[in-house]
mmCIF file of the N, C-alpha and C atoms, coordinates in Angstrom:
data_MODEL
# 
_entry.id   MODEL 
# 
loop_
_atom_site.group_PDB 
_atom_site.id 
_atom_site.type_symbol 
_atom_site.label_atom_id 
_atom_site.label_alt_id 
_atom_site.label_comp_id 
_atom_site.label_asym_id 
_atom_site.label_entity_id 
_atom_site.label_seq_id 
_atom_site.pdbx_PDB_ins_code 
_atom_site.Cartn_x 
_atom_site.Cartn_y 
_atom_site.Cartn_z 
_atom_site.occupancy 
_atom_site.B_iso_or_equiv 
_atom_site.pdbx_formal_charge 
_atom_site.auth_seq_id 
_atom_site.auth_comp_id 
_atom_site.auth_asym_id 
_atom_site.auth_atom_id 
_atom_site.pdbx_PDB_model_num 
ATOM 1   N N  . UNK A 1 1  ? 96.348  133.081 81.114 1.00 0.00 ? 1  UNK A N  1 
ATOM 2   C CA . UNK A 1 1  ? 95.692  134.106 80.360 1.00 0.00 ? 1  UNK A CA 1 
ATOM 3   C C  . UNK A 1 1  ? 95.085  133.594 79.094 1.00 0.00 ? 1  UNK A C  1 
ATOM 4   N N  . UNK A 1 2  ? 94.271  134.446 78.523 1.00 0.00 ? 2  UNK A N  1 
ATOM 5   C CA . UNK A 1 2  ? 93.543  134.066 77.322 1.00 0.00 ? 2  UNK A CA 1 
ATOM 6   C C  . UNK A 1 2  ? 94.372  134.226 76.057 1.00 0.00 ? 2  UNK A C  1 
ATOM 7   N N  . UNK A 1 3  ? 95.629  134.663 76.167 1.00 0.00 ? 3  UNK A N  1 
ATOM 8   C CA . UNK A 1 3  ? 96.502  134.755 74.990 1.00 0.00 ? 3  UNK A CA 1 
ATOM 9   C C  . UNK A 1 3  ? 97.632  133.740 75.045 1.00 0.00 ? 3  UNK A C  1 
ATOM 10  N N  . UNK A 1 4  ? 97.773  133.037 76.168 1.00 0.00 ? 4  UNK A N  1 
ATOM 11  C CA . UNK A 1 4  ? 98.942  132.185 76.387 1.00 0.00 ? 4  UNK A CA 1 
ATOM 12  C C  . UNK A 1 4  ? 99.092  131.097 75.334 1.00 0.00 ? 4  UNK A C  1 
ATOM 13  N N  . UNK A 1 5  ? 97.995  130.469 74.935 1.00 0.00 ? 5  UNK A N  1 
ATOM 14  C CA . UNK A 1 5  ? 98.103  129.347 73.999 1.00 0.00 ? 5  UNK A CA 1 
ATOM 15  C C  . UNK A 1 5  ? 98.146  129.795 72.552 1.00 0.00 ? 5  UNK A C  1 
ATOM 16  N N  . UNK A 1 6  ? 98.005  131.071 72.303 1.00 0.00 ? 6  UNK A N  1 
ATOM 17  C CA . UNK A 1 6  ? 98.005  131.540 70.912 1.00 0.00 ? 6  UNK A CA 1 
ATOM 18  C C  . UNK A 1 6  ? 99.168  132.492 70.668 1.00 0.00 ? 6  UNK A C  1 
ATOM 19  N N  . UNK A 1 7  ? 98.913  133.764 70.771 1.00 0.00 ? 7  UNK A N  1 
ATOM 20  C CA . UNK A 1 7  ? 99.909  134.774 70.446 1.00 0.00 ? 7  UNK A CA 1 
ATOM 21  C C  . UNK A 1 7  ? 101.193 134.631 71.268 1.00 0.00 ? 7  UNK A C  1 
ATOM 22  N N  . UNK A 1 8  ? 101.060 134.478 72.579 1.00 0.00 ? 8  UNK A N  1 
ATOM 23  C CA . UNK A 1 8  ? 102.240 134.431 73.445 1.00 0.00 ? 8  UNK A CA 1 
ATOM 24  C C  . UNK A 1 8  ? 103.106 133.220 73.135 1.00 0.00 ? 8  UNK A C  1 
ATOM 25  N N  . UNK A 1 9  ? 102.498 132.074 72.859 1.00 0.00 ? 9  UNK A N  1 
ATOM 26  C CA . UNK A 1 9  ? 103.309 130.895 72.548 1.00 0.00 ? 9  UNK A CA 1 
ATOM 27  C C  . UNK A 1 9  ? 104.069 131.086 71.238 1.00 0.00 ? 9  UNK A C  1 
ATOM 28  N N  . UNK A 1 10 ? 103.458 131.730 70.258 1.00 0.00 ? 10 UNK A N  1 
ATOM 29  C CA . UNK A 1 10 ? 104.145 132.002 68.984 1.00 0.00 ? 10 UNK A CA 1 
ATOM 30  C C  . UNK A 1 10 ? 105.269 133.012 69.188 1.00 0.00 ? 10 UNK A C  1 
ATOM 31  N N  . UNK A 1 11 ? 105.022 134.045 69.987 1.00 0.00 ? 11 UNK A N  1 
ATOM 32  C CA . UNK A 1 11 ? 106.037 135.046 70.290 1.00 0.00 ? 11 UNK A CA 1 
ATOM 33  C C  . UNK A 1 11 ? 107.212 134.410 71.019 1.00 0.00 ? 11 UNK A C  1 
ATOM 34  N N  . UNK A 1 12 ? 106.904 133.560 72.005 1.00 0.00 ? 12 UNK A N  1 
ATOM 35  C CA . UNK A 1 12 ? 107.960 132.867 72.758 1.00 0.00 ? 12 UNK A CA 1 
ATOM 36  C C  . UNK A 1 12 ? 108.807 132.013 71.828 1.00 0.00 ? 12 UNK A C  1 
ATOM 37  N N  . UNK A 1 13 ? 108.178 131.268 70.942 1.00 0.00 ? 13 UNK A N  1 
ATOM 38  C CA . UNK A 1 13 ? 108.913 130.416 69.998 1.00 0.00 ? 13 UNK A CA 1 
ATOM 39  C C  . UNK A 1 13 ? 109.801 131.244 69.083 1.00 0.00 ? 13 UNK A C  1 
ATOM 40  N N  . UNK A 1 14 ? 109.264 132.346 68.569 1.00 0.00 ? 14 UNK A N  1 
ATOM 41  C CA . UNK A 1 14 ? 110.036 133.191 67.657 1.00 0.00 ? 14 UNK A CA 1 
ATOM 42  C C  . UNK A 1 14 ? 111.248 133.795 68.362 1.00 0.00 ? 14 UNK A C  1 
ATOM 43  N N  . UNK A 1 15 ? 111.057 134.275 69.585 1.00 0.00 ? 15 UNK A N  1 
ATOM 44  C CA . UNK A 1 15 ? 112.175 134.858 70.334 1.00 0.00 ? 15 UNK A CA 1 
ATOM 45  C C  . UNK A 1 15 ? 113.214 133.791 70.668 1.00 0.00 ? 15 UNK A C  1 
ATOM 46  N N  . UNK A 1 16 ? 112.760 132.629 71.101 1.00 0.00 ? 16 UNK A N  1 
ATOM 47  C CA . UNK A 1 16 ? 113.681 131.538 71.432 1.00 0.00 ? 16 UNK A CA 1 
ATOM 48  C C  . UNK A 1 16 ? 114.464 131.104 70.208 1.00 0.00 ? 16 UNK A C  1 
ATOM 49  N N  . UNK A 1 17 ? 113.784 130.982 69.064 1.00 0.00 ? 17 UNK A N  1 
ATOM 50  C CA . UNK A 1 17 ? 114.450 130.582 67.823 1.00 0.00 ? 17 UNK A CA 1 
ATOM 51  C C  . UNK A 1 17 ? 115.469 131.617 67.369 1.00 0.00 ? 17 UNK A C  1 
ATOM 52  N N  . UNK A 1 18 ? 115.269 132.876 67.758 1.00 0.00 ? 18 UNK A N  1 
ATOM 53  C CA . UNK A 1 18 ? 116.200 133.950 67.421 1.00 0.00 ? 18 UNK A CA 1 
ATOM 54  C C  . UNK A 1 18 ? 117.342 134.040 68.434 1.00 0.00 ? 18 UNK A C  1 
ATOM 55  N N  . UNK A 1 19 ? 117.343 133.144 69.424 1.00 0.00 ? 19 UNK A N  1 
ATOM 56  C CA . UNK A 1 19 ? 118.411 133.119 70.413 1.00 0.00 ? 19 UNK A CA 1 
ATOM 57  C C  . UNK A 1 19 ? 118.194 134.042 71.593 1.00 0.00 ? 19 UNK A C  1 
ATOM 58  N N  . UNK A 1 20 ? 116.969 134.554 71.770 1.00 0.00 ? 20 UNK A N  1 
ATOM 59  C CA . UNK A 1 20 ? 116.666 135.436 72.890 1.00 0.00 ? 20 UNK A CA 1 
ATOM 60  C C  . UNK A 1 20 ? 116.188 134.578 74.059 1.00 0.00 ? 20 UNK A C  1 
ATOM 61  N N  . UNK A 1 21 ? 116.874 134.710 75.198 1.00 0.00 ? 21 UNK A N  1 
ATOM 62  C CA . UNK A 1 21 ? 116.477 133.962 76.399 1.00 0.00 ? 21 UNK A CA 1 
ATOM 63  C C  . UNK A 1 21 ? 115.191 134.587 76.933 1.00 0.00 ? 21 UNK A C  1 
ATOM 64  N N  . UNK A 1 22 ? 114.150 133.785 77.049 1.00 0.00 ? 22 UNK A N  1 
ATOM 65  C CA . UNK A 1 22 ? 112.850 134.309 77.471 1.00 0.00 ? 22 UNK A CA 1 
ATOM 66  C C  . UNK A 1 22 ? 112.348 133.591 78.714 1.00 0.00 ? 22 UNK A C  1 
ATOM 67  N N  . UNK A 1 23 ? 111.517 134.289 79.453 1.00 0.00 ? 23 UNK A N  1 
ATOM 68  C CA . UNK A 1 23 ? 110.848 133.720 80.623 1.00 0.00 ? 23 UNK A CA 1 
ATOM 69  C C  . UNK A 1 23 ? 109.379 134.079 80.509 1.00 0.00 ? 23 UNK A C  1 
ATOM 70  N N  . UNK A 1 24 ? 108.522 133.083 80.574 1.00 0.00 ? 24 UNK A N  1 
ATOM 71  C CA . UNK A 1 24 ? 107.080 133.315 80.567 1.00 0.00 ? 24 UNK A CA 1 
ATOM 72  C C  . UNK A 1 24 ? 106.546 132.922 81.929 1.00 0.00 ? 24 UNK A C  1 
ATOM 73  N N  . UNK A 1 25 ? 105.697 133.780 82.500 1.00 0.00 ? 25 UNK A N  1 
ATOM 74  C CA . UNK A 1 25 ? 105.111 133.411 83.787 1.00 0.00 ? 25 UNK A CA 1 
ATOM 75  C C  . UNK A 1 25 ? 104.344 132.117 83.605 1.00 0.00 ? 25 UNK A C  1 
ATOM 76  N N  . UNK A 1 26 ? 104.463 131.262 84.581 1.00 0.00 ? 26 UNK A N  1 
ATOM 77  C CA . UNK A 1 26 ? 103.846 129.938 84.485 1.00 0.00 ? 26 UNK A CA 1 
ATOM 78  C C  . UNK A 1 26 ? 102.356 129.978 84.772 1.00 0.00 ? 26 UNK A C  1 
ATOM 79  N N  . UNK A 1 27 ? 101.879 131.100 85.265 1.00 0.00 ? 27 UNK A N  1 
ATOM 80  C CA . UNK A 1 27 ? 100.459 131.199 85.605 1.00 0.00 ? 27 UNK A CA 1 
ATOM 81  C C  . UNK A 1 27 ? 100.219 130.695 87.009 1.00 0.00 ? 27 UNK A C  1 
ATOM 82  N N  . UNK A 1 28 ? 99.662  131.523 87.829 1.00 0.00 ? 28 UNK A N  1 
ATOM 83  C CA . UNK A 1 28 ? 99.362  131.150 89.203 1.00 0.00 ? 28 UNK A CA 1 
ATOM 84  C C  . UNK A 1 28 ? 97.869  130.940 89.377 1.00 0.00 ? 28 UNK A C  1 
ATOM 85  N N  . UNK A 1 29 ? 97.539  130.220 90.414 1.00 0.00 ? 29 UNK A N  1 
ATOM 86  C CA . UNK A 1 29 ? 96.131  130.053 90.744 1.00 0.00 ? 29 UNK A CA 1 
ATOM 87  C C  . UNK A 1 29 ? 95.579  131.382 91.236 1.00 0.00 ? 29 UNK A C  1 
ATOM 88  N N  . UNK A 1 30 ? 94.290  131.591 91.029 1.00 0.00 ? 30 UNK A N  1 
ATOM 89  C CA . UNK A 1 30 ? 93.660  132.828 91.504 1.00 0.00 ? 30 UNK A CA 1 
ATOM 90  C C  . UNK A 1 30 ? 93.907  133.015 92.988 1.00 0.00 ? 30 UNK A C  1 
ATOM 91  N N  . UNK A 1 31 ? 94.211  134.268 93.364 1.00 0.00 ? 31 UNK A N  1 
ATOM 92  C CA . UNK A 1 31 ? 94.408  134.598 94.765 1.00 0.00 ? 31 UNK A CA 1 
ATOM 93  C C  . UNK A 1 31 ? 95.850  134.505 95.219 1.00 0.00 ? 31 UNK A C  1 
ATOM 94  N N  . UNK A 1 32 ? 96.723  133.866 94.425 1.00 0.00 ? 32 UNK A N  1 
ATOM 95  C CA . UNK A 1 32 ? 98.126  133.784 94.808 1.00 0.00 ? 32 UNK A CA 1 
ATOM 96  C C  . UNK A 1 32 ? 98.835  135.091 94.468 1.00 0.00 ? 32 UNK A C  1 
ATOM 97  N N  . UNK A 1 33 ? 99.891  135.367 95.204 1.00 0.00 ? 33 UNK A N  1 
ATOM 98  C CA . UNK A 1 33 ? 100.688 136.548 94.906 1.00 0.00 ? 33 UNK A CA 1 
ATOM 99  C C  . UNK A 1 33 ? 101.829 136.151 93.975 1.00 0.00 ? 33 UNK A C  1 
ATOM 100 N N  . UNK A 1 34 ? 102.518 137.158 93.451 1.00 0.00 ? 34 UNK A N  1 
ATOM 101 C CA . UNK A 1 34 ? 103.654 136.883 92.583 1.00 0.00 ? 34 UNK A CA 1 
ATOM 102 C C  . UNK A 1 34 ? 104.723 136.157 93.383 1.00 0.00 ? 34 UNK A C  1 
ATOM 103 N N  . UNK A 1 35 ? 105.209 135.058 92.850 1.00 0.00 ? 35 UNK A N  1 
ATOM 104 C CA . UNK A 1 35 ? 106.216 134.274 93.548 1.00 0.00 ? 35 UNK A CA 1 
ATOM 105 C C  . UNK A 1 35 ? 107.605 134.858 93.383 1.00 0.00 ? 35 UNK A C  1 
ATOM 106 N N  . UNK A 1 36 ? 108.542 134.436 94.241 1.00 0.00 ? 36 UNK A N  1 
ATOM 107 C CA . UNK A 1 36 ? 109.904 134.962 94.183 1.00 0.00 ? 36 UNK A CA 1 
ATOM 108 C C  . UNK A 1 36 ? 110.608 134.685 92.861 1.00 0.00 ? 36 UNK A C  1 
ATOM 109 N N  . UNK A 1 37 ? 110.322 133.540 92.237 1.00 0.00 ? 37 UNK A N  1 
ATOM 110 C CA . UNK A 1 37 ? 110.959 133.221 90.951 1.00 0.00 ? 37 UNK A CA 1 
ATOM 111 C C  . UNK A 1 37 ? 110.537 134.233 89.885 1.00 0.00 ? 37 UNK A C  1 
ATOM 112 N N  . UNK A 1 38 ? 109.256 134.560 89.860 1.00 0.00 ? 38 UNK A N  1 
ATOM 113 C CA . UNK A 1 38 ? 108.753 135.523 88.884 1.00 0.00 ? 38 UNK A CA 1 
ATOM 114 C C  . UNK A 1 38 ? 109.294 136.919 89.174 1.00 0.00 ? 38 UNK A C  1 
ATOM 115 N N  . UNK A 1 39 ? 109.332 137.315 90.434 1.00 0.00 ? 39 UNK A N  1 
ATOM 116 C CA . UNK A 1 39 ? 109.876 138.624 90.791 1.00 0.00 ? 39 UNK A CA 1 
ATOM 117 C C  . UNK A 1 39 ? 111.340 138.739 90.369 1.00 0.00 ? 39 UNK A C  1 
ATOM 118 N N  . UNK A 1 40 ? 112.120 137.673 90.602 1.00 0.00 ? 40 UNK A N  1 
ATOM 119 C CA . UNK A 1 40 ? 113.535 137.680 90.188 1.00 0.00 ? 40 UNK A CA 1 
ATOM 120 C C  . UNK A 1 40 ? 113.651 137.754 88.673 1.00 0.00 ? 40 UNK A C  1 
ATOM 121 N N  . UNK A 1 41 ? 112.781 137.040 87.970 1.00 0.00 ? 41 UNK A N  1 
ATOM 122 C CA . UNK A 1 41 ? 112.828 137.057 86.505 1.00 0.00 ? 41 UNK A CA 1 
ATOM 123 C C  . UNK A 1 41 ? 112.526 138.452 85.970 1.00 0.00 ? 41 UNK A C  1 
ATOM 124 N N  . UNK A 1 42 ? 111.537 139.107 86.545 1.00 0.00 ? 42 UNK A N  1 
ATOM 125 C CA . UNK A 1 42 ? 111.195 140.468 86.112 1.00 0.00 ? 42 UNK A CA 1 
ATOM 126 C C  . UNK A 1 42 ? 112.357 141.413 86.415 1.00 0.00 ? 42 UNK A C  1 
ATOM 127 N N  . UNK A 1 43 ? 112.898 141.330 87.627 1.00 0.00 ? 43 UNK A N  1 
ATOM 128 C CA . UNK A 1 43 ? 113.988 142.220 88.026 1.00 0.00 ? 43 UNK A CA 1 
ATOM 129 C C  . UNK A 1 43 ? 115.245 142.001 87.195 1.00 0.00 ? 43 UNK A C  1 
ATOM 130 N N  . UNK A 1 44 ? 115.483 140.770 86.765 1.00 0.00 ? 44 UNK A N  1 
ATOM 131 C CA . UNK A 1 44 ? 116.693 140.450 86.011 1.00 0.00 ? 44 UNK A CA 1 
ATOM 132 C C  . UNK A 1 44 ? 116.562 140.611 84.510 1.00 0.00 ? 44 UNK A C  1 
ATOM 133 N N  . UNK A 1 45 ? 115.409 141.037 84.051 1.00 0.00 ? 45 UNK A N  1 
ATOM 134 C CA . UNK A 1 45 ? 115.179 141.165 82.611 1.00 0.00 ? 45 UNK A CA 1 
ATOM 135 C C  . UNK A 1 45 ? 115.639 142.518 82.082 1.00 0.00 ? 45 UNK A C  1 
ATOM 136 N N  . UNK A 1 46 ? 116.131 142.507 80.865 1.00 0.00 ? 46 UNK A N  1 
ATOM 137 C CA . UNK A 1 46 ? 116.486 143.752 80.190 1.00 0.00 ? 46 UNK A CA 1 
ATOM 138 C C  . UNK A 1 46 ? 115.266 144.351 79.503 1.00 0.00 ? 46 UNK A C  1 
ATOM 139 N N  . UNK A 1 47 ? 114.364 143.481 79.076 1.00 0.00 ? 47 UNK A N  1 
ATOM 140 C CA . UNK A 1 47 ? 113.162 143.920 78.358 1.00 0.00 ? 47 UNK A CA 1 
ATOM 141 C C  . UNK A 1 47 ? 111.950 143.204 78.948 1.00 0.00 ? 47 UNK A C  1 
ATOM 142 N N  . UNK A 1 48 ? 110.892 143.956 79.174 1.00 0.00 ? 48 UNK A N  1 
ATOM 143 C CA . UNK A 1 48 ? 109.616 143.381 79.597 1.00 0.00 ? 48 UNK A CA 1 
ATOM 144 C C  . UNK A 1 48 ? 108.621 143.554 78.467 1.00 0.00 ? 48 UNK A C  1 
ATOM 145 N N  . UNK A 1 49 ? 108.014 142.471 78.051 1.00 0.00 ? 49 UNK A N  1 
ATOM 146 C CA . UNK A 1 49 ? 106.990 142.533 76.997 1.00 0.00 ? 49 UNK A CA 1 
ATOM 147 C C  . UNK A 1 49 ? 105.647 142.243 77.648 1.00 0.00 ? 49 UNK A C  1 
ATOM 148 N N  . UNK A 1 50 ? 104.760 143.218 77.591 1.00 0.00 ? 50 UNK A N  1 
ATOM 149 C CA . UNK A 1 50 ? 103.436 143.069 78.188 1.00 0.00 ? 50 UNK A CA 1 
ATOM 150 C C  . UNK A 1 50 ? 102.440 142.844 77.056 1.00 0.00 ? 50 UNK A C  1 
ATOM 151 N N  . UNK A 1 51 ? 101.703 141.746 77.130 1.00 0.00 ? 51 UNK A N  1 
ATOM 152 C CA . UNK A 1 51 ? 100.692 141.437 76.126 1.00 0.00 ? 51 UNK A CA 1 
ATOM 153 C C  . UNK A 1 51 ? 99.327  141.650 76.773 1.00 0.00 ? 51 UNK A C  1 
ATOM 154 N N  . UNK A 1 52 ? 98.665  142.709 76.351 1.00 0.00 ? 52 UNK A N  1 
ATOM 155 C CA . UNK A 1 52 ? 97.344  143.009 76.897 1.00 0.00 ? 52 UNK A CA 1 
ATOM 156 C C  . UNK A 1 52 ? 96.300  142.180 76.168 1.00 0.00 ? 52 UNK A C  1 
ATOM 157 N N  . UNK A 1 53 ? 95.392  141.632 76.929 1.00 0.00 ? 53 UNK A N  1 
ATOM 158 C CA . UNK A 1 53 ? 94.297  140.853 76.366 1.00 0.00 ? 53 UNK A CA 1 
ATOM 159 C C  . UNK A 1 53 ? 92.983  141.487 76.800 1.00 0.00 ? 53 UNK A C  1 
ATOM 160 N N  . UNK A 1 54 ? 91.913  140.962 76.291 1.00 0.00 ? 54 UNK A N  1 
ATOM 161 C CA . UNK A 1 54 ? 90.585  141.478 76.613 1.00 0.00 ? 54 UNK A CA 1 
ATOM 162 C C  . UNK A 1 54 ? 90.319  141.485 78.117 1.00 0.00 ? 54 UNK A C  1 
ATOM 163 N N  . UNK A 1 55 ? 90.775  140.462 78.819 1.00 0.00 ? 55 UNK A N  1 
ATOM 164 C CA . UNK A 1 55 ? 90.491  140.327 80.244 1.00 0.00 ? 55 UNK A CA 1 
ATOM 165 C C  . UNK A 1 55 ? 91.665  140.710 81.147 1.00 0.00 ? 55 UNK A C  1 
ATOM 166 N N  . UNK A 1 56 ? 92.705  141.309 80.588 1.00 0.00 ? 56 UNK A N  1 
ATOM 167 C CA . UNK A 1 56 ? 93.925  141.603 81.339 1.00 0.00 ? 56 UNK A CA 1 
ATOM 168 C C  . UNK A 1 56 ? 93.648  142.388 82.619 1.00 0.00 ? 56 UNK A C  1 
ATOM 169 N N  . UNK A 1 57 ? 92.901  143.475 82.489 1.00 0.00 ? 57 UNK A N  1 
ATOM 170 C CA . UNK A 1 57 ? 92.680  144.375 83.634 1.00 0.00 ? 57 UNK A CA 1 
ATOM 171 C C  . UNK A 1 57 ? 91.793  143.753 84.711 1.00 0.00 ? 57 UNK A C  1 
ATOM 172 N N  . UNK A 1 58 ? 91.158  142.629 84.412 1.00 0.00 ? 58 UNK A N  1 
ATOM 173 C CA . UNK A 1 58 ? 90.324  141.957 85.404 1.00 0.00 ? 58 UNK A CA 1 
ATOM 174 C C  . UNK A 1 58 ? 91.152  141.058 86.324 1.00 0.00 ? 58 UNK A C  1 
ATOM 175 N N  . UNK A 1 59 ? 92.418  140.877 85.991 1.00 0.00 ? 59 UNK A N  1 
ATOM 176 C CA . UNK A 1 59 ? 93.288  140.000 86.778 1.00 0.00 ? 59 UNK A CA 1 
ATOM 177 C C  . UNK A 1 59 ? 94.180  140.821 87.692 1.00 0.00 ? 59 UNK A C  1 
ATOM 178 N N  . UNK A 1 60 ? 93.963  140.696 88.989 1.00 0.00 ? 60 UNK A N  1 
ATOM 179 C CA . UNK A 1 60 ? 94.818  141.374 89.953 1.00 0.00 ? 60 UNK A CA 1 
ATOM 180 C C  . UNK A 1 60 ? 96.255  140.915 89.820 1.00 0.00 ? 60 UNK A C  1 
ATOM 181 N N  . UNK A 1 61 ? 96.441  139.642 89.491 1.00 0.00 ? 61 UNK A N  1 
ATOM 182 C CA . UNK A 1 61 ? 97.782  139.093 89.329 1.00 0.00 ? 61 UNK A CA 1 
ATOM 183 C C  . UNK A 1 61 ? 98.489  139.762 88.153 1.00 0.00 ? 61 UNK A C  1 
ATOM 184 N N  . UNK A 1 62 ? 97.800  139.923 87.012 1.00 0.00 ? 62 UNK A N  1 
ATOM 185 C CA . UNK A 1 62 ? 98.391  140.594 85.849 1.00 0.00 ? 62 UNK A CA 1 
ATOM 186 C C  . UNK A 1 62 ? 98.741  142.043 86.191 1.00 0.00 ? 62 UNK A C  1 
ATOM 187 N N  . UNK A 1 63 ? 97.871  142.705 86.919 1.00 0.00 ? 63 UNK A N  1 
ATOM 188 C CA . UNK A 1 63 ? 98.124  144.097 87.281 1.00 0.00 ? 63 UNK A CA 1 
ATOM 189 C C  . UNK A 1 63 ? 99.296  144.203 88.255 1.00 0.00 ? 63 UNK A C  1 
ATOM 190 N N  . UNK A 1 64 ? 99.442  143.252 89.170 1.00 0.00 ? 64 UNK A N  1 
ATOM 191 C CA . UNK A 1 64 ? 100.600 143.232 90.070 1.00 0.00 ? 64 UNK A CA 1 
ATOM 192 C C  . UNK A 1 64 ? 101.894 143.024 89.279 1.00 0.00 ? 64 UNK A C  1 
ATOM 193 N N  . UNK A 1 65 ? 101.824 142.140 88.293 1.00 0.00 ? 65 UNK A N  1 
ATOM 194 C CA . UNK A 1 65 ? 102.975 141.873 87.435 1.00 0.00 ? 65 UNK A CA 1 
ATOM 195 C C  . UNK A 1 65 ? 103.350 143.138 86.647 1.00 0.00 ? 65 UNK A C  1 
ATOM 196 N N  . UNK A 1 66 ? 102.341 143.817 86.117 1.00 0.00 ? 66 UNK A N  1 
ATOM 197 C CA . UNK A 1 66 ? 102.563 145.060 85.373 1.00 0.00 ? 66 UNK A CA 1 
ATOM 198 C C  . UNK A 1 66 ? 103.173 146.131 86.276 1.00 0.00 ? 66 UNK A C  1 
ATOM 199 N N  . UNK A 1 67 ? 102.700 146.227 87.521 1.00 0.00 ? 67 UNK A N  1 
ATOM 200 C CA . UNK A 1 67 ? 103.245 147.202 88.468 1.00 0.00 ? 67 UNK A CA 1 
ATOM 201 C C  . UNK A 1 67 ? 104.724 146.920 88.732 1.00 0.00 ? 67 UNK A C  1 
ATOM 202 N N  . UNK A 1 68 ? 105.101 145.654 88.856 1.00 0.00 ? 68 UNK A N  1 
ATOM 203 C CA . UNK A 1 68 ? 106.503 145.298 89.085 1.00 0.00 ? 68 UNK A CA 1 
ATOM 204 C C  . UNK A 1 68 ? 107.344 145.653 87.863 1.00 0.00 ? 68 UNK A C  1 
ATOM 205 N N  . UNK A 1 69 ? 106.823 145.395 86.676 1.00 0.00 ? 69 UNK A N  1 
ATOM 206 C CA . UNK A 1 69 ? 107.540 145.743 85.441 1.00 0.00 ? 69 UNK A CA 1 
ATOM 207 C C  . UNK A 1 69 ? 107.730 147.256 85.363 1.00 0.00 ? 69 UNK A C  1 
ATOM 208 N N  . UNK A 1 70 ? 106.681 148.020 85.693 1.00 0.00 ? 70 UNK A N  1 
ATOM 209 C CA . UNK A 1 70 ? 106.761 149.484 85.668 1.00 0.00 ? 70 UNK A CA 1 
ATOM 210 C C  . UNK A 1 70 ? 107.789 149.975 86.689 1.00 0.00 ? 70 UNK A C  1 
ATOM 211 N N  . UNK A 1 71 ? 107.832 149.344 87.854 1.00 0.00 ? 71 UNK A N  1 
ATOM 212 C CA . UNK A 1 71 ? 108.813 149.705 88.887 1.00 0.00 ? 71 UNK A CA 1 
ATOM 213 C C  . UNK A 1 71 ? 110.237 149.488 88.368 1.00 0.00 ? 71 UNK A C  1 
ATOM 214 N N  . UNK A 1 72 ? 110.470 148.370 87.688 1.00 0.00 ? 72 UNK A N  1 
ATOM 215 C CA . UNK A 1 72 ? 111.798 148.077 87.134 1.00 0.00 ? 72 UNK A CA 1 
ATOM 216 C C  . UNK A 1 72 ? 112.140 149.042 86.000 1.00 0.00 ? 72 UNK A C  1 
ATOM 217 N N  . UNK A 1 73 ? 111.141 149.450 85.269 1.00 0.00 ? 73 UNK A N  1 
ATOM 218 C CA . UNK A 1 73 ? 111.362 150.443 84.208 1.00 0.00 ? 73 UNK A CA 1 
ATOM 219 C C  . UNK A 1 73 ? 111.850 151.753 84.820 1.00 0.00 ? 73 UNK A C  1 
ATOM 220 N N  . UNK A 1 74 ? 111.181 152.181 85.886 1.00 0.00 ? 74 UNK A N  1 
ATOM 221 C CA . UNK A 1 74 ? 111.558 153.442 86.532 1.00 0.00 ? 74 UNK A CA 1 
ATOM 222 C C  . UNK A 1 74 ? 112.908 153.354 87.241 1.00 0.00 ? 74 UNK A C  1 
ATOM 223 N N  . UNK A 1 75 ? 113.135 152.263 87.960 1.00 0.00 ? 75 UNK A N  1 
ATOM 224 C CA . UNK A 1 75 ? 114.346 152.192 88.786 1.00 0.00 ? 75 UNK A CA 1 
ATOM 225 C C  . UNK A 1 75 ? 115.585 151.664 88.077 1.00 0.00 ? 75 UNK A C  1 
ATOM 226 N N  . UNK A 1 76 ? 115.397 150.782 87.073 1.00 0.00 ? 76 UNK A N  1 
ATOM 227 C CA . UNK A 1 76 ? 116.541 150.161 86.412 1.00 0.00 ? 76 UNK A CA 1 
ATOM 228 C C  . UNK A 1 76 ? 116.632 150.498 84.924 1.00 0.00 ? 76 UNK A C  1 
ATOM 229 N N  . UNK A 1 77 ? 115.652 151.254 84.411 1.00 0.00 ? 77 UNK A N  1 
ATOM 230 C CA . UNK A 1 77 ? 115.676 151.585 82.984 1.00 0.00 ? 77 UNK A CA 1 
ATOM 231 C C  . UNK A 1 77 ? 115.299 150.422 82.089 1.00 0.00 ? 77 UNK A C  1 
ATOM 232 N N  . UNK A 1 78 ? 114.618 149.419 82.641 1.00 0.00 ? 78 UNK A N  1 
ATOM 233 C CA . UNK A 1 78 ? 114.190 148.285 81.841 1.00 0.00 ? 78 UNK A CA 1 
ATOM 234 C C  . UNK A 1 78 ? 113.310 148.756 80.685 1.00 0.00 ? 78 UNK A C  1 
ATOM 235 N N  . UNK A 1 79 ? 113.561 148.214 79.506 1.00 0.00 ? 79 UNK A N  1 
ATOM 236 C CA . UNK A 1 79 ? 112.746 148.550 78.332 1.00 0.00 ? 79 UNK A CA 1 
ATOM 237 C C  . UNK A 1 79 ? 111.429 147.792 78.451 1.00 0.00 ? 79 UNK A C  1 
ATOM 238 N N  . UNK A 1 80 ? 110.330 148.471 78.204 1.00 0.00 ? 80 UNK A N  1 
ATOM 239 C CA . UNK A 1 80 ? 109.019 147.835 78.260 1.00 0.00 ? 80 UNK A CA 1 
ATOM 240 C C  . UNK A 1 80 ? 108.332 148.007 76.913 1.00 0.00 ? 80 UNK A C  1 
ATOM 241 N N  . UNK A 1 81 ? 107.889 146.876 76.372 1.00 0.00 ? 81 UNK A N  1 
ATOM 242 C CA . UNK A 1 81 ? 107.191 146.875 75.079 1.00 0.00 ? 81 UNK A CA 1 
ATOM 243 C C  . UNK A 1 81 ? 105.771 146.425 75.303 1.00 0.00 ? 81 UNK A C  1 
# 
């Protein structure tokens, strides 16, 4: 994504430095589906942080990821920021 090297990397560092275990999607090639590791990470998370960027809605992969986060919010009460 277009925020990965800026805002997201700073957010990841700040959370890690505060002792919060974080998982950032590694980024898939266009056309790939969400992998099992990412699905497990989303399902096992207590909090999902979604960072919207200018081009977010143009990525089917980002929208699939958001749909999975929303599903976990509804079914498991996951907090979404």
